[in-house]
N, C-alpha and C positions, 0 to 999 in steps of 0.2 A: 753282711754288708749290703747296703742299698745303693743302687745306681739310678741315675736319672733316665737311663734307657738300658735295655739288655745289652751286655757286652758281646762282642763277636766271639764265636767259638774258637778254641785253640786250633791253629793250623797244624796239621800233622801229615807225616808221610808213612806209607806202609813199609814194613820190614819183612824181607823174605824169610819164610819159615817161622814167623812169630805172629801171634794174634795181637800183641801189643804194638802200638804205633809210636813213631818218633815225633815228639812235640817240637816244633820249630821255634827258636828264639830269634835269631837274626840271620840275614843272608849277606855274606861278604863275597865280593868278586875281585879277582885279580886281573888287572889290565895287561895286555901285550906280554904274555908269559910264554909264548913260543917264538923262537927267532924268526922263522919264515913268515909267521903272521905279523910280527912287528915290522918286518920289511914291507909286506904288502900294505901296511898302514902308513908307510913312509918313515919308519924308524929302523934302527939297527943297534946291535950291541947288547950287553947285559946291563941295562939300566937298573937302578934300585927298584924294587917292586912297589907298585902303587895299587890302591884299593878304592872301590866304590861299593855302595850298598844298594840293595833292592828291598822294597817292603815285603814283609812276610806274606801278605796276601796277594803278591804278584805270582806266587807259585801256581802252576797248573799241575796238579798231582795226578799221575797216571799209574794205575795199578798194573800188575803183570797181565799179559795177554789182552790188554785193552789198547784202544787207540784214543788218545786224548784229543780234545777239541780246543784249538786256540783261535779265538776270533781275530780277524785281521784288524789291527789297531787303527785308531783315528789319526788324522793329521800327517800321515806318512805316505810316500809313494815308493819307498825303498826299504822294505823290511828284510833284515839280514838274519840268517841262522848262524849260530856259533855253538858247536858242540863242546861240552866241558865235562871233565871229571869233577864230581862233587864229593867233598869230604864232609862227613857228618861227625861233629864233635860230641863225645859222650862224657868228657870230663873237662871242666873249665880250668882256667889258669891265666896268669899274667907272666910275661917274660919267660916263656917256655923255650928251653934250649932245643935245637933241632934234634939232638941226640935223645931227647925225652919225648918228642912229639908223638911217637907211635902210641904211647900209653894213653893219649888223650883222644884217640880216634875210635869212634864207635863202628863206623862202616863207610861205605862208598855207594854212590849212585851215578847214573848218567843224567846229565842236565843239558838244557839249552838256554843260553843267554841271548834271547832275541833282542834285536837292536833296531830302533828307528834311525837308520844310518844318516838319512838326510837331515833329520833334526839334530842328531849328535854333531854332525859336521858343521852345521850352522852355528851351534853354540860354541864349538871350538874356535871358529873364525872370529867370533865376537869376544872370546876370552871369558865366556860365562860357563857356569856349571852345566853339565850335560845330562842331568837326571832325566830330563824329558825324553832323551834318546835311549835310556837304559832301564829306568825304574818305573815303567808304565804298567798298567793292568795286564795280567796274563803274560808277563815278559819272561817268566822263569819256569818253563816246563821241567818236570823232574820225574824220573821213574822210581821204582821201589828201592829202598836201601838194602844193600847186601852187607851183613855183618862182617867185620874185618877178618875174622878167622875163616870165613868162607869165600873170600874175594880173590884169593890167589896172589900172584905177583903183580899188584896194581901198578907199581912204579915202572914196570916194563910192558904194560898192556897196550895192545893195539887200540886206537881210537878212530872211529869212522862215522861218517854221516852220508846217507843216501837220500836224495830227493826224487820221488817218483821212480825209484829203482836205479838211479844213476849216481855214481860216486860224486860227491862234492868235496868232502874233507876226508883225509886219511893220513894218519901219522902214528906216533907212539908216545905214550906218556913219558918215556925216558927223555924226550926232547924238550920237556919243560925247562925254561931258563932257570926258574927257581922251583926246585922240587917240592913235594908236599911238606916234608919236614922243615925245609927252609922257609916256606911260606908261613907255616904255623909260627915259627920263631919270629919272623918280622911282624906278622899280624898281631900276635899277642903282646908285642912291645907297644903297640898303639892302642889296643883295646884289650880289656880283660875278657877273654873268651869264656863262654858259658856252655854248659851242656845244652844241646838243642841248636847250636849254631851250625849253619851250612856254609861251606866255602866252595865257591865256583872257581876253579883253579886256572882258568884261561883256555883259549881255543887255538888250535893249529891253523895253518894256512888253508885257504879255499873258501873263505866266507863269501856269500853271495846272496842275491835277493830271492825271496819266495813270494808266491802270489796265492790268492784265494783258490782253494782246491788242491794245493800241493800236499803230498804226504811225505813226512820226514821220518826216517828210521835212524836213530842214533844208537851206536853200539860201542861198548868198551869190553874187551875180553875179560871174562870172569864175572861180569855184572849183568843184571837183567836189562834187556834193551828197552828203549823208549820210543814209542810210536806216537806221532802227533800229526793231525791234519789241520791245515789252516782253513778256517771257516769264513 
């Protein structure tokens, strides 16, 4: 097949213990999926889950024992960190029941949903889509994927983020409003999931601004940590 210009290479994420890499199809994100974070954003209760997407090439892929570089984005004065458990889908499907969700999961990773909060808030006030606040270049750092069988009890794992060595976010995945299986059920009712999809499952409370030079260490028990420096 001929193209008018060379296509971009496939975006992929390393897998712990494997030479083969995980090819990425789409990036789905769940909004306000921890109760305390929903409250700090001005909401409360167990509202129906809602989703937004990031472009595949917004990933900043960071291998084990490395520190990734994320450039400080344009147009913002209020860049926020949001640590998230990322679910890597290995088997696609539509209308997947929560009870069957586990068989569709390949593995898990630590991710950051970086947010231009000022731009997001401006769009919210105007009733406009807020892609500019969420789906910008380099907005989705991710560490290596840990295969499901090696990840341990992810549903009850501690999740935490430190900035320059100080705690910013600390919670437990068990506090998700919609757990991983329920999220897959809701998401697959709206889109047909494909092998290669990544699901950023939401962030706990404690989101705050970072500036150029800050070093972020994101950790979830049982998974490889994610180190990122804001450039």
